[in-house]
PDB file of N, CA, C and O in Angstrom:
ATOM      1  N   MET A   1     -18.022  -0.699 -19.974  1.00  0.00           N
ATOM      2  CA  MET A   1     -17.454   0.801 -19.613  1.00  0.00           C
ATOM      3  C   MET A   1     -16.479   0.996 -18.410  1.00  0.00           C
ATOM      4  O   MET A   1     -16.754   0.729 -17.240  1.00  0.00           O
ATOM      5  N   PRO A   2     -14.939   1.655 -19.011  1.00  0.00           N
ATOM      6  CA  PRO A   2     -14.045   1.672 -18.294  1.00  0.00           C
ATOM      7  C   PRO A   2     -14.325   3.216 -17.564  1.00  0.00           C
ATOM      8  O   PRO A   2     -14.946   4.097 -18.158  1.00  0.00           O
ATOM      9  N   VAL A   3     -13.870   3.355 -16.447  1.00  0.00           N
ATOM     10  CA  VAL A   3     -13.675   4.662 -15.556  1.00  0.00           C
ATOM     11  C   VAL A   3     -12.352   4.481 -15.344  1.00  0.00           C
ATOM     12  O   VAL A   3     -11.631   3.522 -15.071  1.00  0.00           O
ATOM     13  N   ILE A   4     -12.178   5.904 -15.579  1.00  0.00           N
ATOM     14  CA  ILE A   4     -10.217   6.422 -14.794  1.00  0.00           C
ATOM     15  C   ILE A   4     -10.950   7.377 -14.353  1.00  0.00           C
ATOM     16  O   ILE A   4     -11.801   8.158 -14.781  1.00  0.00           O
ATOM     17  N   THR A   5     -10.144   7.001 -12.896  1.00  0.00           N
ATOM     18  CA  THR A   5     -10.707   8.301 -12.006  1.00  0.00           C
ATOM     19  C   THR A   5      -9.040   8.760 -11.413  1.00  0.00           C
ATOM     20  O   THR A   5      -8.078   8.037 -11.158  1.00  0.00           O
ATOM     21  N   ILE A   6      -9.188  10.138 -11.340  1.00  0.00           N
ATOM     22  CA  ILE A   6      -7.463  10.795 -11.243  1.00  0.00           C
ATOM     23  C   ILE A   6      -7.810  11.133 -10.127  1.00  0.00           C
ATOM     24  O   ILE A   6      -8.963  10.920  -9.750  1.00  0.00           O
ATOM     25  N   GLU A   7      -6.635  11.909  -9.122  1.00  0.00           N
ATOM     26  CA  GLU A   7      -6.855  12.582  -8.163  1.00  0.00           C
ATOM     27  C   GLU A   7      -5.453  13.079  -8.378  1.00  0.00           C
ATOM     28  O   GLU A   7      -4.397  12.481  -8.586  1.00  0.00           O
ATOM     29  N   THR A   8      -5.782  14.445  -8.259  1.00  0.00           N
ATOM     30  CA  THR A   8      -4.146  15.611  -8.640  1.00  0.00           C
ATOM     31  C   THR A   8      -5.127  16.856  -7.494  1.00  0.00           C
ATOM     32  O   THR A   8      -6.263  17.032  -7.053  1.00  0.00           O
ATOM     33  N   THR A   9      -3.785  17.447  -7.458  1.00  0.00           N
ATOM     34  CA  THR A   9      -3.941  18.645  -6.939  1.00  0.00           C
ATOM     35  C   THR A   9      -4.426  19.595  -8.815  1.00  0.00           C
ATOM     36  O   THR A   9      -4.442  19.234  -9.991  1.00  0.00           O
ATOM     37  N   PRO A  10      -4.746  20.938  -8.020  1.00  0.00           N
ATOM     38  CA  PRO A  10      -5.553  21.804  -9.488  1.00  0.00           C
ATOM     39  C   PRO A  10      -4.814  21.540 -10.519  1.00  0.00           C
ATOM     40  O   PRO A  10      -3.649  21.173 -10.367  1.00  0.00           O
ATOM     41  N   LEU A  11      -5.545  21.727 -12.107  1.00  0.00           N
ATOM     42  CA  LEU A  11      -4.805  21.390 -12.858  1.00  0.00           C
ATOM     43  C   LEU A  11      -5.527  23.016 -13.636  1.00  0.00           C
ATOM     44  O   LEU A  11      -6.543  23.625 -13.303  1.00  0.00           O
ATOM     45  N   THR A  12      -4.367  23.376 -14.912  1.00  0.00           N
ATOM     46  CA  THR A  12      -5.539  24.757 -16.015  1.00  0.00           C
ATOM     47  C   THR A  12      -6.630  23.544 -17.008  1.00  0.00           C
ATOM     48  O   THR A  12      -6.879  22.339 -17.045  1.00  0.00           O
ATOM     49  N   GLY A  13      -6.821  24.190 -17.359  1.00  0.00           N
ATOM     50  CA  GLY A  13      -8.484  23.324 -18.428  1.00  0.00           C
ATOM     51  C   GLY A  13      -7.556  22.757 -19.751  1.00  0.00           C
ATOM     52  O   GLY A  13      -7.647  21.733 -20.428  1.00  0.00           O
ATOM     53  N   GLU A  14      -6.933  23.533 -19.774  1.00  0.00           N
ATOM     54  CA  GLU A  14      -5.508  22.390 -21.076  1.00  0.00           C
ATOM     55  C   GLU A  14      -5.275  21.204 -20.721  1.00  0.00           C
ATOM     56  O   GLU A  14      -5.354  20.253 -21.498  1.00  0.00           O
ATOM     57  N   GLN A  15      -4.694  21.032 -18.476  1.00  0.00           N
ATOM     58  CA  GLN A  15      -3.647  20.367 -18.848  1.00  0.00           C
ATOM     59  C   GLN A  15      -5.016  19.051 -18.787  1.00  0.00           C
ATOM     60  O   GLN A  15      -5.042  18.016 -19.453  1.00  0.00           O
ATOM     61  N   LYS A  16      -5.927  19.470 -17.893  1.00  0.00           N
ATOM     62  CA  LYS A  16      -7.442  18.980 -17.885  1.00  0.00           C
ATOM     63  C   LYS A  16      -7.270  18.031 -19.018  1.00  0.00           C
ATOM     64  O   LYS A  16      -6.884  16.875 -19.191  1.00  0.00           O
ATOM     65  N   GLU A  17      -7.792  19.177 -19.813  1.00  0.00           N
ATOM     66  CA  GLU A  17      -7.764  18.469 -21.960  1.00  0.00           C
ATOM     67  C   GLU A  17      -7.189  17.968 -21.963  1.00  0.00           C
ATOM     68  O   GLU A  17      -7.725  17.031 -21.370  1.00  0.00           O
ATOM     69  N   GLN A  18      -5.749  17.497 -22.301  1.00  0.00           N
ATOM     70  CA  GLN A  18      -5.135  16.671 -22.204  1.00  0.00           C
ATOM     71  C   GLN A  18      -4.704  15.360 -21.640  1.00  0.00           C
ATOM     72  O   GLN A  18      -3.999  14.771 -22.459  1.00  0.00           O
ATOM     73  N   LEU A  19      -4.887  14.648 -20.461  1.00  0.00           N
ATOM     74  CA  LEU A  19      -5.634  14.291 -19.614  1.00  0.00           C
ATOM     75  C   LEU A  19      -6.424  13.032 -20.319  1.00  0.00           C
ATOM     76  O   LEU A  19      -6.207  11.919 -20.797  1.00  0.00           O
ATOM     77  N   ILE A  20      -7.590  14.052 -20.032  1.00  0.00           N
ATOM     78  CA  ILE A  20      -8.838  12.918 -20.494  1.00  0.00           C
ATOM     79  C   ILE A  20      -8.645  12.920 -22.694  1.00  0.00           C
ATOM     80  O   ILE A  20      -9.047  12.294 -23.675  1.00  0.00           O
ATOM     81  N   THR A  21      -8.138  13.595 -22.483  1.00  0.00           N
ATOM     82  CA  THR A  21      -7.625  13.038 -24.538  1.00  0.00           C
ATOM     83  C   THR A  21      -6.661  11.587 -24.553  1.00  0.00           C
ATOM     84  O   THR A  21      -6.821  10.464 -25.029  1.00  0.00           O
ATOM     85  N   GLY A  22      -5.352  12.408 -23.594  1.00  0.00           N
ATOM     86  CA  GLY A  22      -4.478  10.945 -23.127  1.00  0.00           C
ATOM     87  C   GLY A  22      -5.064   9.617 -23.250  1.00  0.00           C
ATOM     88  O   GLY A  22      -5.026   8.750 -24.124  1.00  0.00           O
ATOM     89  N   PHE A  23      -5.649   9.728 -22.044  1.00  0.00           N
ATOM     90  CA  PHE A  23      -5.459   8.842 -20.584  1.00  0.00           C
ATOM     91  C   PHE A  23      -6.663   8.029 -22.057  1.00  0.00           C
ATOM     92  O   PHE A  23      -6.266   7.120 -22.786  1.00  0.00           O
ATOM     93  N   THR A  24      -8.369   8.786 -22.172  1.00  0.00           N
ATOM     94  CA  THR A  24      -8.774   8.521 -23.581  1.00  0.00           C
ATOM     95  C   THR A  24      -8.697   7.279 -24.391  1.00  0.00           C
ATOM     96  O   THR A  24      -9.377   6.279 -24.617  1.00  0.00           O
ATOM     97  N   LYS A  25      -7.102   8.010 -24.857  1.00  0.00           N
ATOM     98  CA  LYS A  25      -6.732   7.287 -26.680  1.00  0.00           C
ATOM     99  C   LYS A  25      -5.636   6.104 -26.143  1.00  0.00           C
ATOM    100  O   LYS A  25      -5.395   5.162 -26.899  1.00  0.00           O
ATOM    101  N   VAL A  26      -4.962   6.186 -24.777  1.00  0.00           N
ATOM    102  CA  VAL A  26      -4.335   4.644 -24.529  1.00  0.00           C
ATOM    103  C   VAL A  26      -5.700   3.685 -24.281  1.00  0.00           C
ATOM    104  O   VAL A  26      -5.889   2.783 -25.097  1.00  0.00           O
ATOM    105  N   ALA A  27      -6.764   3.879 -23.043  1.00  0.00           N
ATOM    106  CA  ALA A  27      -7.471   3.005 -23.072  1.00  0.00           C
ATOM    107  C   ALA A  27      -7.983   2.382 -23.732  1.00  0.00           C
ATOM    108  O   ALA A  27      -8.223   1.182 -23.599  1.00  0.00           O
ATOM    109  N   SER A  28      -8.346   3.319 -24.871  1.00  0.00           N
ATOM    110  CA  SER A  28      -9.632   2.374 -25.359  1.00  0.00           C
ATOM    111  C   SER A  28      -8.105   1.223 -27.007  1.00  0.00           C
ATOM    112  O   SER A  28      -8.428   0.263 -27.707  1.00  0.00           O
ATOM    113  N   GLU A  29      -6.950   1.809 -26.983  1.00  0.00           N
ATOM    114  CA  GLU A  29      -5.813   1.154 -27.367  1.00  0.00           C
ATOM    115  C   GLU A  29      -6.116  -0.182 -26.720  1.00  0.00           C
ATOM    116  O   GLU A  29      -6.539  -1.230 -27.208  1.00  0.00           O
ATOM    117  N   VAL A  30      -5.856   0.077 -25.759  1.00  0.00           N
ATOM    118  CA  VAL A  30      -5.411  -1.041 -24.453  1.00  0.00           C
ATOM    119  C   VAL A  30      -6.503  -2.319 -25.036  1.00  0.00           C
ATOM    120  O   VAL A  30      -6.363  -3.219 -25.863  1.00  0.00           O
ATOM    121  N   THR A  31      -7.759  -1.834 -24.049  1.00  0.00           N
ATOM    122  CA  THR A  31      -8.790  -2.556 -24.054  1.00  0.00           C
ATOM    123  C   THR A  31      -8.960  -2.697 -25.482  1.00  0.00           C
ATOM    124  O   THR A  31      -8.340  -3.705 -25.822  1.00  0.00           O
ATOM    125  N   GLY A  32      -9.476  -2.188 -26.397  1.00  0.00           N
ATOM    126  CA  GLY A  32     -10.119  -2.493 -27.535  1.00  0.00           C
ATOM    127  C   GLY A  32     -11.543  -1.748 -27.820  1.00  0.00           C
ATOM    128  O   GLY A  32     -12.078  -1.803 -28.928  1.00  0.00           O
ATOM    129  N   LEU A  33     -12.142  -0.997 -26.636  1.00  0.00           N
ATOM    130  CA  LEU A  33     -12.970  -0.943 -26.738  1.00  0.00           C
ATOM    131  C   LEU A  33     -13.377   0.885 -27.101  1.00  0.00           C
ATOM    132  O   LEU A  33     -12.833   1.837 -26.540  1.00  0.00           O
ATOM    133  N   PRO A  34     -14.364   0.965 -28.076  1.00  0.00           N
ATOM    134  CA  PRO A  34     -14.151   2.070 -28.945  1.00  0.00           C
ATOM    135  C   PRO A  34     -14.191   3.680 -27.295  1.00  0.00           C
ATOM    136  O   PRO A  34     -14.696   3.743 -26.175  1.00  0.00           O
ATOM    137  N   ALA A  35     -13.192   4.779 -28.321  1.00  0.00           N
ATOM    138  CA  ALA A  35     -13.305   5.833 -27.492  1.00  0.00           C
ATOM    139  C   ALA A  35     -14.378   6.226 -26.329  1.00  0.00           C
ATOM    140  O   ALA A  35     -14.278   6.632 -25.170  1.00  0.00           O
ATOM    141  N   SER A  36     -15.492   5.896 -27.239  1.00  0.00           N
ATOM    142  CA  SER A  36     -16.583   6.739 -26.266  1.00  0.00           C
ATOM    143  C   SER A  36     -17.496   5.766 -25.239  1.00  0.00           C
ATOM    144  O   SER A  36     -18.576   6.131 -24.774  1.00  0.00           O
ATOM    145  N   THR A  37     -16.935   4.602 -24.998  1.00  0.00           N
ATOM    146  CA  THR A  37     -16.753   4.162 -23.606  1.00  0.00           C
ATOM    147  C   THR A  37     -16.019   4.547 -22.760  1.00  0.00           C
ATOM    148  O   THR A  37     -16.502   4.291 -21.657  1.00  0.00           O
ATOM    149  N   ILE A  38     -15.062   5.052 -22.696  1.00  0.00           N
ATOM    150  CA  ILE A  38     -14.090   5.484 -21.467  1.00  0.00           C
ATOM    151  C   ILE A  38     -15.108   6.435 -21.139  1.00  0.00           C
ATOM    152  O   ILE A  38     -15.837   7.271 -21.673  1.00  0.00           O
ATOM    153  N   ILE A  39     -14.746   5.777 -19.666  1.00  0.00           N
ATOM    154  CA  ILE A  39     -14.626   7.879 -18.731  1.00  0.00           C
ATOM    155  C   ILE A  39     -13.854   7.620 -18.153  1.00  0.00           C
ATOM    156  O   ILE A  39     -13.294   6.646 -17.649  1.00  0.00           O
ATOM    157  N   VAL A  40     -13.793   9.265 -18.286  1.00  0.00           N
ATOM    158  CA  VAL A  40     -12.278  10.020 -17.464  1.00  0.00           C
ATOM    159  C   VAL A  40     -12.599  11.141 -16.233  1.00  0.00           C
ATOM    160  O   VAL A  40     -13.099  12.256 -16.378  1.00  0.00           O
ATOM    161  N   VAL A  41     -12.151  10.492 -14.970  1.00  0.00           N
ATOM    162  CA  VAL A  41     -12.955  11.672 -13.741  1.00  0.00           C
ATOM    163  C   VAL A  41     -11.588  11.885 -13.197  1.00  0.00           C
ATOM    164  O   VAL A  41     -10.686  11.112 -12.875  1.00  0.00           O
ATOM    165  N   ILE A  42     -11.740  13.371 -13.197  1.00  0.00           N
ATOM    166  CA  ILE A  42     -10.509  14.602 -12.714  1.00  0.00           C
ATOM    167  C   ILE A  42     -11.425  14.978 -11.077  1.00  0.00           C
ATOM    168  O   ILE A  42     -12.545  15.486 -11.020  1.00  0.00           O
ATOM    169  N   HIS A  43     -10.444  14.495  -9.709  1.00  0.00           N
ATOM    170  CA  HIS A  43     -10.519  14.593  -8.931  1.00  0.00           C
ATOM    171  C   HIS A  43      -9.972  15.892  -8.308  1.00  0.00           C
ATOM    172  O   HIS A  43      -8.771  15.849  -8.574  1.00  0.00           O
ATOM    173  N   GLU A  44     -10.231  17.102  -7.573  1.00  0.00           N
ATOM    174  CA  GLU A  44      -8.921  18.225  -7.478  1.00  0.00           C
ATOM    175  C   GLU A  44      -8.919  18.478  -5.466  1.00  0.00           C
ATOM    176  O   GLU A  44      -9.103  19.587  -4.963  1.00  0.00           O
ATOM    177  N   PRO A  45      -8.802  17.870  -5.072  1.00  0.00           N
ATOM    178  CA  PRO A  45      -8.878  17.652  -3.857  1.00  0.00           C
ATOM    179  C   PRO A  45      -7.509  18.802  -3.488  1.00  0.00           C
ATOM    180  O   PRO A  45      -6.354  18.416  -3.667  1.00  0.00           O
ATOM    181  N   PRO A  46      -7.818  20.306  -2.931  1.00  0.00           N
ATOM    182  CA  PRO A  46      -6.667  20.990  -2.253  1.00  0.00           C
ATOM    183  C   PRO A  46      -5.615  20.175  -1.872  1.00  0.00           C
ATOM    184  O   PRO A  46      -5.537  19.021  -1.451  1.00  0.00           O
ATOM    185  N   ALA A  47      -4.509  21.407  -2.219  1.00  0.00           N
ATOM    186  CA  ALA A  47      -3.209  20.803  -2.125  1.00  0.00           C
ATOM    187  C   ALA A  47      -3.048  20.397  -0.509  1.00  0.00           C
ATOM    188  O   ALA A  47      -2.526  19.284  -0.574  1.00  0.00           O
ATOM    189  N   ASP A  48      -3.239  20.747   1.035  1.00  0.00           N
ATOM    190  CA  ASP A  48      -3.513  20.879   2.263  1.00  0.00           C
ATOM    191  C   ASP A  48      -3.811  19.061   2.106  1.00  0.00           C
ATOM    192  O   ASP A  48      -3.036  18.177   2.469  1.00  0.00           O
ATOM    193  N   ASN A  49      -5.434  18.850   1.327  1.00  0.00           N
ATOM    194  CA  ASN A  49      -5.197  17.507   1.895  1.00  0.00           C
ATOM    195  C   ASN A  49      -4.567  16.250   1.087  1.00  0.00           C
ATOM    196  O   ASN A  49      -5.248  15.259   0.822  1.00  0.00           O
ATOM    197  N   PHE A  50      -3.068  16.393   0.682  1.00  0.00           N
ATOM    198  CA  PHE A  50      -2.033  15.553   0.494  1.00  0.00           C
ATOM    199  C   PHE A  50      -0.844  15.395   1.113  1.00  0.00           C
ATOM    200  O   PHE A  50      -0.068  16.343   1.231  1.00  0.00           O
ATOM    201  N   GLY A  51      -0.627  14.421   1.483  1.00  0.00           N
ATOM    202  CA  GLY A  51       0.595  14.039   2.416  1.00  0.00           C
ATOM    203  C   GLY A  51       2.273  13.677   1.334  1.00  0.00           C
ATOM    204  O   GLY A  51       2.753  12.722   0.723  1.00  0.00           O
ATOM    205  N   VAL A  52       2.499  14.566   1.520  1.00  0.00           N
ATOM    206  CA  VAL A  52       3.835  13.181   0.580  1.00  0.00           C
ATOM    207  C   VAL A  52       5.707  13.432   1.539  1.00  0.00           C
ATOM    208  O   VAL A  52       6.574  14.303   1.463  1.00  0.00           O
ATOM    209  N   GLY A  53       5.605  12.504   2.116  1.00  0.00           N
ATOM    210  CA  GLY A  53       6.432  11.915   2.578  1.00  0.00           C
ATOM    211  C   GLY A  53       6.666  12.762   4.105  1.00  0.00           C
ATOM    212  O   GLY A  53       7.671  13.293   4.578  1.00  0.00           O
ATOM    213  N   GLY A  54       5.218  12.618   4.638  1.00  0.00           N
ATOM    214  CA  GLY A  54       5.208  13.291   6.321  1.00  0.00           C
ATOM    215  C   GLY A  54       4.318  15.277   6.036  1.00  0.00           C
ATOM    216  O   GLY A  54       3.638  15.884   6.864  1.00  0.00           O
ATOM    217  N   ALA A  55       4.661  15.682   4.798  1.00  0.00           N
ATOM    218  CA  ALA A  55       4.295  17.177   5.059  1.00  0.00           C
ATOM    219  C   ALA A  55       3.204  17.109   3.879  1.00  0.00           C
ATOM    220  O   ALA A  55       2.962  16.179   3.109  1.00  0.00           O
ATOM    221  N   GLN A  56       2.383  18.906   4.017  1.00  0.00           N
ATOM    222  CA  GLN A  56       2.016  18.652   3.386  1.00  0.00           C
ATOM    223  C   GLN A  56       1.992  19.195   1.624  1.00  0.00           C
ATOM    224  O   GLN A  56       2.574  20.256   1.397  1.00  0.00           O
ATOM    225  N   LEU A  57       1.434  18.580   0.625  1.00  0.00           N
ATOM    226  CA  LEU A  57       1.993  18.766  -0.575  1.00  0.00           C
ATOM    227  C   LEU A  57       1.486  20.803  -0.697  1.00  0.00           C
ATOM    228  O   LEU A  57       1.674  21.439  -1.734  1.00  0.00           O
ATOM    229  N   SER A  58       1.061  21.237   0.192  1.00  0.00           N
ATOM    230  CA  SER A  58       0.797  23.301   0.185  1.00  0.00           C
ATOM    231  C   SER A  58       1.783  24.018   1.375  1.00  0.00           C
ATOM    232  O   SER A  58       1.831  25.190   1.747  1.00  0.00           O
ATOM    233  N   LYS A  59       2.470  22.940   1.770  1.00  0.00           N
ATOM    234  CA  LYS A  59       3.036  23.370   2.171  1.00  0.00           C
ATOM    235  C   LYS A  59       4.900  23.467   1.246  1.00  0.00           C
ATOM    236  O   LYS A  59       5.730  24.375   1.280  1.00  0.00           O
ATOM    237  N   MET A  60       4.933  22.235   0.594  1.00  0.00           N
ATOM    238  CA  MET A  60       6.263  21.717  -0.291  1.00  0.00           C
ATOM    239  C   MET A  60       5.838  23.081  -1.422  1.00  0.00           C
ATOM    240  O   MET A  60       6.806  23.796  -1.683  1.00  0.00           O
ATOM    241  N   GLN A  61       5.150  23.288  -1.769  1.00  0.00           N
ATOM    242  CA  GLN A  61       4.940  23.248  -3.223  1.00  0.00           C
ATOM    243  C   GLN A  61       5.754  25.310  -2.581  1.00  0.00           C
ATOM    244  O   GLN A  61       6.575  25.769  -3.376  1.00  0.00           O
ATOM    245  N   HIS A  62       5.461  26.134  -1.418  1.00  0.00           N
ATOM    246  CA  HIS A  62       5.483  27.181  -2.110  1.00  0.00           C
ATOM    247  C   HIS A  62       7.607  27.400  -1.705  1.00  0.00           C
ATOM    248  O   HIS A  62       8.230  28.351  -2.177  1.00  0.00           O
TER     249      HIS A  62
END
């Protein structure tokens, strides 16, 4: 049972659905396992918890 974990800033419900569908499809094709065995977990920590190039992502988005 493969588990795919994604860490990202907040997403819409539609974006989450697209990620889950897309990652599941590709993982199933690559591994040869049925899609029903693929688990996708999305973690959405606040943008304050991400740093890019020494700056908080929340400050870069404004």
